[in-house]
C-alpha positions in Angstrom: 0.0 0.0 0.0 1.4 3.4 -0.9 1.3 6.4 1.5 0.2 9.8 0.6 1.2 13.1 2.1 -2.3 14.6 1.7 -4.6 14.8 4.7 -8.3 14.5 4.1 -11.2 15.4 6.4 -14.8 14.5 6.3 -17.7 16.1 8.2 -20.5 13.6 8.2 -20.4 10.0 7.0 -23.5 9.4 5.0 -24.1 6.6 2.7 -21.7 7.8 -0.1 -19.1 9.5 2.2 -18.5 6.4 4.3 -17.6 4.3 1.3 -15.3 7.1 -0.1 -13.6 7.4 3.3 -13.0 3.6 3.4 -11.5 3.6 0.0 -9.1 6.5 0.8 -7.9 4.8 3.9 -7.3 1.6 2.0 -5.4 3.6 -0.7 -3.0 4.9 2.1 -4.5 8.3 2.8 -4.6 9.9 6.3 -8.3 10.6 6.9 -10.0 12.4 9.8 -13.7 12.2 10.3 -16.4 13.8 12.4 -20.1 12.8 12.6 -22.8 13.7 15.1 -23.7 9.9 15.3 -20.8 8.2 17.0 -21.9 4.8 15.6 -20.9 5.9 12.1 -17.4 6.4 13.2 -17.0 2.7 14.3 -17.9 1.2 11.0 
């Protein structure tokens, strides 16, 4: 897996954003997320 120097942040992990966040992490990006529903952050 390659590492990227970019840092990406998400506010809210709806249906589409959760999948995008997962793919970015698997691609080696550093990702920080915030969601008012803490159960979304565990997935």
